[in-house]
Structures are given as structure tokens and as C-alpha cells.
N, C-alpha and C positions, 0 to 999 in steps of 0.2 A: 478167776479169769486167767487163762494161760496166754503168756506173751512169749513169742519165740525169742531164743537167746540173742540172735542177731538184731532183733527189734528192740531189745531192752535199752533203757536210757543209760544204765551203768556200762553196758557194752559200747554204746556209742561214745560215751564220755572217755572211757578207757581207750578205745580205738583211736580217738582223736589225740588223746594225751600220749599214747605210745607212738603214734605216727610222728608227732612232733619231737618226742624224745629220741626216736630212732634216727630222724633226720639230723637232729642236733648232735647226738652221739657220733654218727658217722662223719659228720663234718669235723668234730673234734679229733676223731681217730685219724682222719686224713691229715689234719694239721700236725698231729704228733708224728705220723709217718713221714711227712715232708721234713719235719725238723731232724728225724733220725737219718733220713736220706742225706741231707746236707752235712750232718755230723760224720756219716760214714765216708763221704767223699773227702772231707778234711782229714780224717784219720788216715786214709790211704796216701794222701799227699804228704802227710807228716812222716809216715813209716818210710816212704820212698826217700824223702829228703834226708832222713836220719841215716839210712843205709849209705846213701851217696856221700853224706858228709863224713861218716866213719871210714868209707872206702877211699876217700879222695887222696889222703896223704900216702897210704901205702901204694896205691895205684900210680901216684906221681913218681915215687922212688923207683917202682918197677919200670916205668916208662923211661926214667932217666937212665937207669942201669941196663935197660933192655934185658930183663930177666924173664924169660918166657916160662920158666917153671913157677916162679912166684906168681906170674900173672895168671897161669892156669889155676893155681891153688886158690888165688883170691876170687876169680870168677865162679869157681865151684862153691866157694863159701857163700857167695850171694845167692846161689840157687836154693840155699836152705830156706830162704824166705818164701812163704806160701804165695806171695803175690808176684815174685819175679820168676819168669820162665825162661829168660836168656840174658847173657852178659857178654860184653866184648870190649877188649882193651887194644887200642892202636897207638903207635908212636906219632911223633909230630910229622913224619913223612908219609903217614897213612899206612905204615906196615902193620898188619894184624899180629899182635903178640899173643893173644888167647881169645877163644870164643867158645862158649858152652850154651846149651839150651835144653830144655826138657819139654814134653808135650803138655798141652793145656788139660786141666781136669775136665771130665765130662759130668755135668750136673743137669738135673731136669729143668733148672730155671735159667739155662744159658741164654735163651733169647730175651729174657726179661732183663738179666744183668747187663747183656750187651747193649740193650736199649737204654738202660738207666745210666751205666758207668762207662760205656764204650767197649768195643770188641777187644782191643789190645791197645796198650800205651807204650811208647818208647821214649826214654828220657836220655839225653846225652849231656855230659858235663866235661869241661876242659880240665886237663891236668897241668899243675904247675907247682913249683917249689915255693915255700912260704917267704923265703928271702928274695925270691926273684919272680913275683906274680905276673910280670909282664911277659914272661917267656913261656910260650906254650910248649909242653913236652909231649902231649898226645891227648886222647879222648877216652872216656869211659861211657859205654852205652849199656843200658839195661832195658829189657822188654817186660812189661808188667801185665798180668793176667787178673782181671777184676772179678772173676767168678767166685772165688772163695768169699771175698768180702761182700759181694752182691748176694750170695746165697744166705749168709747170716742175716743181711738186711731184710730179705724177703721172709725169712722165718719169723723175725720179730714183727713184721707187718702183719702176717697172718695171725699171730698170737693176739695182736692189738685189736684186729677187726673181730675176731671170734669172741674174744672176752667182752667186747662192747656189745655185741649182739646178744650174748647170754645175759648180760646185765639188764638189757632192754626187755627181754622176755620175762626175766624175774620181776622186773618193775611192773610189767603189764599184768601179770598174774596177781601181784599184790594190789594194784589199783582195781582190778575187777572185783576182788573180794571186798575191798574197802567200799567201792561204790555200790556194790550190791547191798551190803548191810546198812550203809548210810543213806542210800537214796532209793534203789529199786525196790527193795522189800517193803519199806514203809509206803511207797506210792502204790505198790501192787495190793497191799492191804487196804489202803483207802479206796482204791478202785473197786476192789471186791465188795466192800461194804456198800459203796455207792451203787453198784450193779444190783445188789440184793435189796436195796432200799425201794419202797413203793411210793412214788410220787403222787399217786392218786388217793393215798390214804388221808383221812380227815386229820389224823394226829400222827405224822410220820416219825419214824425212829431216827434219832440223830446219829451221825457217823462218830465213831470213837477216834481219838487222836492217838497215833503211835507214840509210845513212850520216848521221851527225850527230844520230841519234835514239836512241843507245844508252842515255842516262840520262833521257829524258823518258818520257811515258806510252806512246808507241808502243813504245819499247824494253821497257817493263814488260809491254806486251801481248804482244809477241813471246816474251818469256821464259815467261810464263804459258802461252801456247799451246803452246810446246815441252814444258813440264812436263806438260800435259794429254795431249799425244801420247805421251810416254813412259809415263804412267800407263795410258792406254788400250791401249797395246801390251802392258804387263804383264797387264792384265785379260784381254785377248784370249788371251794365251798360257795363263793359268790356265783360262779358260773352254774352250779347245780341249782342255786336258788333262782337265777335268771331263766334257766331252762324250765323250771317248774312254773314261773310266771308266764313264759312264752307258751308252754303247753296249754295253760289256761286261756291265754289270749287267742290261741289258734282255735281252741274249741269254740270260743265265742265268735271268732271271725268266721268259722265255718257256718255258724248259725246265721250271721249277718249276710254272708255270700249266698246262702240258700235263699234268704228272704230277698236279696237284691236280684238273684237270678229270676226269681218269680216275677219281680217287678219288671226286669228287662224284657222278659218274654212278653209281658203285657205291653211294654213300650214298643217292642219290635212289631208286634201285631198292629199297634196304632200307627207306627211309622210306616209299616208296609201299606197300610190303608191310605196314609197321607201321600205316600209316593204314587200310589195308583190315582189319587185325586189330582196330585201335581202333574202326572203324565196326561191325565185327561184335560187339565187346565192348559197344559202346554200345547196339546193338540188342538184345543179350542182356540188358543192364541194364534197358533200357526194358521189355522183355518181362517181366523179373523184377519190375520195380516194378508193372507193370500186373497181373501174377499176384499180387504181394503185396497190391495193393489189392483185387483180386477175392477173394483168400483172406481178407482182413480183413472185407470185406463179407459173405462167406459165413459166416465164423465168427461175426461179429456177429449175423447172422440166426439161424444155428443155435443159438448160446448163448442169445440173448435170448428166443427163442420158448419154450423149456422154462422159462427163468427167469421169464418173465411168468406162465406157468401156475403155477409153484411159489409165487412171492410172492403172487400173486392169490388162490390157494386158501388160503394161510396167513393172509392178511389177512381173507378171508371167514370162516374158522374162528375167528379171534381175535374176531370180532363175535358168535360164538355162546356160549351158556352153557358154561363150562369150569371145571374145578377149578383151584386156584391152581398146582399143579404143572404141569398140562397148559398153562396160559396161559404159564407161565414158559418151558417147553420150546419152545412154538411161537413166542414172542417171540425166544428165542435163534436159532431157525432163520431167522426172518424178518430179524433183524439180520444174520446171516451171509449171506443172500442179497443184502441191500443192499450189504454189503462187496464181494461178488463183482461186483455191478453197477458199483460205483465203480472197482474194479480194471480192469474192462473198458473203462470210460469213459476212464481214464488211458491205457491202452494205445492207444486210438483217437485221443486228443488228441495223444500223441506222434507218432503216424503223420501227423497233420495238420500238425504242425510240420515234420517231415521233408519233406513234400510241399509246404510253403509254402502251404497252403489254409486256414490259421486266419484268420478274419475277426472283427473286433471291432466292437461296436456302441457308440454314443454316446447313451445314454438317461438322462433324469433319474430318480434314484432316492434313497431314504433309506438311506445307508450304515449308520447306526447301527442302524436296525431290521433291516436285512439281517444285520448282524453278530450282533445279539441272537438273531435267529431261528435262524441257523446254529449259534450256541453252544447254544441250547436243544435243537436236534436232536441235537447230539453229547454232551449231558449224560448220556445213557444209557450212553455208552461210558466215562465217568469211573469210576475206582476209587472205592470207598466212602469212602476217607480222603482224597480229593482234592476241593478246593473249586474249582469252575469259576465264574469271575466275568467279566462284560463291563463294562468301565469306558470311558465316553465323556468326552472332555475338555469341560468347560463352554465354551459358545460354539462348539461344533463345528457345521459347516454342516448345515442341514436337508436339502438336496438337493445332489447332485453329478452330473456328467455322466460316464458311463462304461458299461462292459459289466457289468451286474449278475450275469449268469450266470457270467462268468469271475472276477469278484472274489469271488463266493461260493465258487467253486472254490478260490481262493487261501486264503481263510479256513478252508475245510473241510480242505484238505491240511495247513496249519499246525496247526490244532486236532488233527486226527487224529494227527499226529506227536507233539505234545506230550502228549496224553492216553495214547498208547501207551507212552511211556517214563517216565511219572510214576506212582508208586504212593502217594506221600504228599505233603501240602502243597498247593500252589496251582497252578492254570493260569489265567492272565489273558489275556483279549483286550482290547487297548487301542486306542482310536482318538483320534488327535490330528492337529493341523496342525503341520507343520515347514517354515517358509518357504513355498515355492510348492508343496510336496508334501503329500499326505494320507498319514499313516503308519498302517499296519495292523500292530500289534505283538502277538505272542503270547509270553508269558513262562511258564516252567514251573520247578518245583523238582525236575526228574527227574534222570536219571543224568548228564546233560551230555555234551560231546563234547570229546575231547582235541584240542589244536591241530593236531597232525599228521594228524588224520583229518577236519578240517573242510572241506578242499578237495576231498574225495571225495564228500561227501554230495549234491552237486548234479548228480552224473552219474547217467544212467538205470541202474536195476537195481543200484545200488551203496549199501551202507550203511557205517557207520563201522567195522565189523569183522564177522568171521564169527560171533563169539560173539553179537553183537547180533542177527543173523538167527536164530540157534538159540533164543535166549532169548525174543525179543519178536516174531519173525516179520516179515512185511511183505516187499514186493517192491523197495522203493527207488525207486519211480516218483513218489511225491507231491512231494518236494522238487525233483526235476528238472523236473517239469511246472510247478511254481509259479515256479521261476526263469525258465523259458521264457515264461510268461505275464507276469511282470513286465517282462522284456526287451521283449516284444511291445508292451506298453503304454508304452514309453519310460521305464520305471522301473527300480528295482534291488531286489534281495533280499539282505539282509546278515544276518550271524550274530554273536552274541557269546555264548560259552559257556565253562564251566569244568567239567571232569570231576568228578562227584560233587556239584556245586552246582546246576546247572540251565542252561538255554539261554534265549536271547532272540533270536527271529527277527523282523525288522521289514522290511516291504515299503513302500518309498517310491514312491508313484504320482502322476504329475502330473495329477490329476483337477481339472477346472474346477468351480468353485463355481457351482451353479445357483441356490440359494436360501440366504440367510444364515440363521443360527441364530434360532429363534423366541425371544421374550422368556420368561424363567423365569416359571412360574405362581406366584401368591402365595396361600398357604393360611393358615389359622389353626388352632391347636391345639397340644396337648402330645403329643409322641411320644417314648417312651423306648425304648432298645435295649438288649438284654442279649446282648453278643457280645464276644469277646476282641479286643484291639488286634492288628493285623497280619493279620486275616482280610479276605477280599474283601468280605464284607458290611459290616464296620466301615468300610472305605474308601469303599464306595458310599454308605452312609448319611451319613457325615461330610461327604462332598462335596455331596450334593444336598439333604438335608432343611433345612439352614440357608438355602440359596439359595432354597428355596420359601417362606420366611418362617415356618417352624414353630419352636416352642419345643422344642428337641431336646437330649437328654442321653443318653449312653451309659454302661452299667455293664459291668464285667468279670463273667464267669460266676461267680466266687468271691465277689463282693461281696454284702453284705446288701441285700435288696430290700424292706425294711419301710417302711411309710408313703410309698409312691409311688402315686399314683393318676393316671396319664396318660390321655389320651384313646385312645391306641393304644399297645400294647407289641409290639415286634418282637424276635424271638430266633431263633437257630439251634442253641440249646443244649438238646438233649433231656434232659440230666441235670438241668437247671434247672426243668423242668416241674412236678415235685412241690412245688417251693418257690413257684411262681407262683400256684397256685390252692389255697385261696381268698384268699391274701394280696393279690393284685391282681385287681380286679374288671374292669379295662379289657379290651376285645376284644384277642385274641392273634393275631398273625401269625407262623406258624412256617415258616421257610425250611429245607428239608432237601435231601438228596441225591436224585437221580432214583430213584423207586421205593421210597423209604424213608418213605413216609407212615405216619402213626399208624393203627392199626386203629380201626374205627369205634367200638368200645366205649370205647377210651381217649380218642378225640377228643371223644365225647359227654360224658365226664367233665370236659373242659377248656373247654367251650363258654362264651362264643362264641369260636370259633377258625376260622382260615382257614389252609390249608396250601398253600405254593407250592414248587416245585422250583427248585434252582439251575440256571442263573444267573438272578438276579432282574433282569428287564428294567425300564428306567426308566418306560415307559408303563404297564406293569402295576402297579408300585409307586404311580405317580401316581393311577391309577384307584381303587386301594384307599384311598389317602388321601382323595381327593375323596368317595368313596362313604361313608366313615365320618365324616370330619370335617365334612361338610355336614349332619351330624345326621339321617342316614337311620335307619330302624327298626333296633332292636338287632340285633346280629349282623352280621358282615361278609358281603357277598354272595359266593356261591359263583361258580365260573367260568361264564361264559356258555355257552350251548349251542353246540357247535361248528357252524361254518357248514356243515360237511359233513353234519350230520344234518338239516338243514332240507329239507323235501320239495321236489322239483323236478318240476313237471308238464310233461313233454316227451315227444313221441313220437320215438324214435330208431330208425334202421335200422342194424344191425350186420351188416356184410358181412365174414365171417371163415370160413375153411375148417378151422381147427384146433379140434377139439372142446373141448380144455382152455381155450384162449383164449376160446371162446364161453361156457363156463361162467363164467370170471373176469369177463369184461366184463359179461355179463348179470347176474351176481350183484351186482356193484358198482352197476350202473345200477338195478336193482330196489330195492336198499336206498336209493337216492337218491330213489326215487318216480318213476322214469322208466318209461314203457311201451316195451318193446323188442321188435322183430321181427328174426329172424336170417335171413340169406341166406348160402349157403355159397360163392358165387362172384359175379362181377360181372354175369353175365347174369341170375341170380336177383334181384340187387339192382335192376336196371333193371325187371324185371317187378314187384317189390314197389312201386317208385315209381309205376308205371302204376296200380296197384290203389288205393293210398291215399296221403295226404299224410304227410310226416314233417318234424319240425323240424330234424333233424340226421342226417348220415350218417357212421358210423364205418367207414372203408374200409381193409381190409387191402390191401397192395400185391401180394404174391405169392400167387396163387390159380390153381387149374386152370380150364379152360374159358375164362374171361375174367378177366385180372388187374385190380387196382384202377386202374392208369394208364389202361387202355383204357376201363373203365367211367366213370371220371371225365371223360375227354374226350368220350364220347358224351353224358353228362349236360349238359355245357357246350355242346356243339354243337347239341343239340336246341332249346335256348332255352326249354324249358317250365319249367325250375326255375333261373331266373337268379340268385336270391338264396339258394339252398339251400347251407348250409355243409357242406363235405366235409372231414372230418378224416382224415388219413392215419394208419393204424396199421401201423408197419413195425419190424422188428427190425434193419434196416440203419441204423446211426447214422453212416455216412460222410457228409461234407459235401455230396458231389454228389447224395445221395439227396434232400435238402431241395429242391434246385433241380429235380430231376426231378419230384418231387411237384408243385411250384409250376407247372412247364411243363404238366403234365397238367390243371391247373385246380383242384387241391385248395386249400382255404382255409387249412388249418393242418396241423400235424405233431405227432404224439405217438409217442415212441420207446418200444418195448417193452424191458424191463418197465416199466410205468407205475404210478404210485402213485394212490390214490384222489384225493388232493388235486389232482394234475395233471389228472385227469379232471374234477373238480368246476370247476376254473378254466376249462377249455375250454367246458364246458357253460354256465356263467354268462356267459362272453364272447360266445358265438355264438348262444345261445338267448335269454338274458335281455336282451342288448343291443338298443337300439331299432333298430339298422341291420340286424338279421338278419330278413329277411322269412320268412314261413311259406309253404311251397309248397302247392299245392292245385289 
């Protein structure tokens, strides 16, 4: 192996050593030259001082005797010194006795000597006699040239520097030779053997150690290299053995892969066939889902259409003069029809959950009023010995954001479930805030649910047991739908129940507070209550009447009621009525179960009296307090005329092909004071609009000749009736039906069977609202 001279280790070591030696030698030479320079300056000063000392006495006598010839001879003698180029003697009066000088010698190093020793020096000394040193006789001045002395100094400095450099070069050559034979040559030999060695050989040849280097670093390097060669040989043998095993394994693996490939091809064929079968199954499932949706829509339409006629006719008949027995029978039929409608709605809602089509709204509404209204509607379902109460926590928000229809559905299902399984005691609807949640709680004292059955009741079409279904009836849909609704609202539905004691269902919903609670009203007056502790009425009155600033006192039903004269007396005890009159002259508020009002003759004997059905709403109680305690005329006011009985002057076009539905809708509208014209299909409806103006169109969707969708589109496209409200009347309650009606240009949607209250609300909204223009 060839290594360049300037890359050899011996050269690098010698170069570093020589560089350090050259620097050190130069520094030593400079120190020597500096010492010589100082010695030369001292020599010059001593020579001049000696000359002046020898010449001082003769010059003093010459100046004393004023001998010019001797003075000239003395000054010429001073010029014989190589360093003196001028001399001058003057007497004490400054008279020049003698002065001589010679030119300075021209040397090549003049500028250096002038820089080191000075260009010229002039020394002056006073002349005096030895016995009279205080008397000055004159002066002796000499001019000195440093060129001769400086030249000799420069010559010596050159010799010193050159000799030092030559010594360094000789030292460098010696070191190069020594380092080459001591270091470079043995290393080159080792490297050459190492480069020729074959590390892949099974038995590698060891490197020889240069003679004389067995115990130094080179010997250690050779031993380590030989060890590495041995270790490399062992690893190579092991690797070759592993490669042989790997080759055998690869051959075996190729055989396995070939077999696996054959199996995978067969599996892929089976998988492809399975995918085709899955695609067929998926298409079949989609077709079945579409068929189910179509079936539900058709069934909804087919069931709701006769239900609308049935309930409508019953409602119209209930407004006619009837005997008590007839009214009771029709009321039962009407309530049974409404239960059938609710069951149908639950089935459709479950199908919406399955299809992922349930949509929730975020509207501000008064949850306490909604709960009280819902409880009031269900009061007719309560058993005679069950007290239904709605209790709202003080400070409960006035308005919350949510879907009022779905929350009403939650309350309805929980109330319906509680009233169905409760025959004695209480059923309470409670509203309160729990942290960031609004809690809707329904408590009952019914049959309760065993722990092992509680996990089943939230499944569709499932109840706690077969005996429950036989004894109490029901489909098992209400709680399942309620649980799904709570989950959809990011809330939760929980249960706490004991068999034979009662149940407690509470739905925690994350509803946003829209409006905080209004401040409690402040009233004045004395209000006594006769009701037993533990009743819902007692809890309601104990909670609110003191907060309203009233002087309030409650008596149990068995206590004596003598000598009490309040401004108002409230009771739910029918047995106490004979003791109240004429002992208490104050107006009487009687709270009874739904449909359990006193006959007119008995009520007249107890006047003044006001009767209200449970559950007692806060706003209704507050209005009664204000109407009486504000000292209005004697006697409590009766209930206000229902809004539905107020006459409504509106011209309405009813487009409906079903004769029964025509009679129902026309009967309801006529009783509301509306003028109604009937068309049996969309084409006749368009013709009727051409003849005269209408304030509202009630449009059935499915009709012969021209359906409601096409008729609505033509009305909107014509541009002649841009603000005419068109309300869809359809028995299809599926979610896509609402979108279809909206796409056709209809203004609102009314699902069959509809109640008179829903019809009144639509008329008030679209006819009485300022934004609803009249066509014409």
C-alpha cells in the first residue's frame, strides 16, 4: 500500500515537532539577540565614557591655558575612535578653541542601526581642575556615530538566526528518518499484510508482528487485528451455516406459499360468491326497508283516514245535547280512539329511530306550562282514588330551549305508564334543575317493578312480565320510545323502583336555559286549606302560598273548623263540605278528580264555590287568588270561555275527497264560525279559487283526478295567490311526507286524525296573523 509522503504519520509527527522546535529556537535566538543588543549599547556608553574621562584633564588644562594648538591636537586624537565623528572644545566664555569632524560611514544597515541605536549622539562634559572642581573652565563636546557598532550587532544577529534555522532543518531530517524507521515503516508493513489478508477465508492467515515492536502499540495493534480476523472467520462460518438453513427454509416456504396460493384462490372465489350473495341480501334488505316504509306510510294513511272520521264524528256528537249515559259512552269511545292514535304515533316514531330520520328542534318554550297542560290532559286517565299532581321547583327557569313536541311525548309516555299501573295513592310530575340538567320526574305509588325486570322495560314491545300485559294491557312501546328520545337529546332516562311500593322515572335532559325564573308574585290575604298532610295538594299549597306573601294555614280533614274566617278556603275533601257551610262564609275552592264535579244543585247550596280538577296548575291557582284577593265582586269567577268557542270569521276552501272527512272538517269549521266550501279534488279546488277569494285552503294530499301536491304547485306557480296559506291534510305521518308537502309549496302540515284544538291553532296562526294576506 502506497502512502503519500505528506500523509505519512512520521512526516506529520516530524512536522509538528520541527514546527514547535522552530518556534522555540526562534524565540531563544530573539532572546539572545536582545541580550546582545543591550550589551552593545552598554559597550558604546562605556567606550565614550572612557574617552571622555581620559580627555577631561588635558582638555581642562588646554582650556585653562587657552592653547588652541593643543586643543586641535586633542580633538583630532578623539576622531581616531570609530564611534566619534566630531569633537569641539570651548572656554568658559563660550569661545571655540578647536572643532573637528569627519563624515559618517555609509553602511547598508544604516536605517536599522539608526532605528536601534539612534542616528547620532552628542555628549558634552564640563572642564575643571581637580583642585578647583567648582570652577568651570569650558566644555568638551563629542558627536558619536553608532553605525559601526550597530553593523557588528546586525552581523552577529544574522549569524545567530541562520545557525538556528540550520540546526532546526538538521533536526527535522534526523526526526524524519528516526520516525520513519521507528513508526511509519512498521505500520506500513502491518497495513500491507492486513490489506492482503482475506477476511472471508475459513482459516485466515495471521498478521506478522514487526521485529522489535512485540510489546509496544504496534504489537498490540497486530494482536487485536488477528483477534478480529479470527472472530470474523467464526461469524462468517456461522452466517454461511445460517444461509444454508435459510435457503432450505425458503425452499420449504415456496412450497407452502404455493399451497396457500391455491387455497387463497379457492377462498377468493368463495369470498367473491359470498360478496355477491351479500350484495343480493343488501339489495333485498333495502327493498324490504323501502317496502316497510311504504307499508308504514300506507298503513298510516289507511288507519288515520277512518280514525279521523271516527274521532271527528264523536267530537261533533259530544257537542250535541246528550244524556249523561250517552255522553259518558261517547267520551270513552273518543278516549279509546286517542289511545289508538298515540299507539300509531309510537310505532311510527320507532320506525323513525330505526331509519335515523328523527329530527329535533331547538325552540324556546315554558316547560312548566307544558308539563301542567300534559298532566291536565292525562287527568281523565287517572283512577278515582289516584291524586295527580304537578310540582315545579321554586326558581325553575321560565323558558328553556328544546323540542317541545318531543318533550311533551316524554312526559306523556311516563305519565301514561304511571297512571296505567297505579290504582291508589299519588302520581306526581316534578320539574327541577340538577346541575346542568333539567330533570323531568314522574313518581307513582303503583305496583312497582322487580329489580330483575327493570332492564327489560326499555326494550320495544316488552313489559315486566306476561302477567302485567294480561292484567293492565299495553304494547310496551312507551318506555322504549322515551328512552330513545332521551338518548337522542344527549340525556338519560333512569328508574328507581320497588315491587309493591312504586316507581320513580326521571329523565335528565341538557336543556339550555333561555329565560330565568320570574320573581314570585306578592299577594295579600288569608287563605286556609283543608287537606291532609302527604297529599299532593298539601305539598303544592305549602310550597307556593307562603312564597306569594299570603297568610296561610292548613288543617287536616278531621280537625275542627270553628271560628275560622279566611278570605279563601281551599279543600279537596268532599266529606268535609257539610261542615264548611254555613260555618265558614268565605268563598270555597274545591279541587276534585277529573269528572268528579258536584251536581249543580249541591254546588248551588255551597255557594260561593269554584270547582277545579286535578292537577292544580300554578297559573290557574294564581289567577284565582288574584281574582278574589283583589276584592272583586263576591263569588269566584268561573272558567273563562274556551278559546275554541270564540267565533272566527274566515272563508276556508276544503279540498277533500273522503265524504266522512268532509263532514268532520266541515262540522268543526262551521262550529268555529268559518264559512266553508268543499272541493272533492285539486282541479275543483283550482276552479273554486278562480270563482271567489278564500283566507285559507285545507288541502288533502291523496285525491283522484289531481292530488294535493300538484294542486299546490299550480297555485304557487300561477303567482295569483302568493300569500294564500295552504295547509296539508294527510294521513301519512312519515317524516318524508312533511318535506314533500313543503316542496310542493304548502304552508303547514296537519296530520289526520286531528283535534279541534290543532285546527284552531292553525286557523289563528295563518288567518289571524298579520303576515297572512287575503287572496282576491
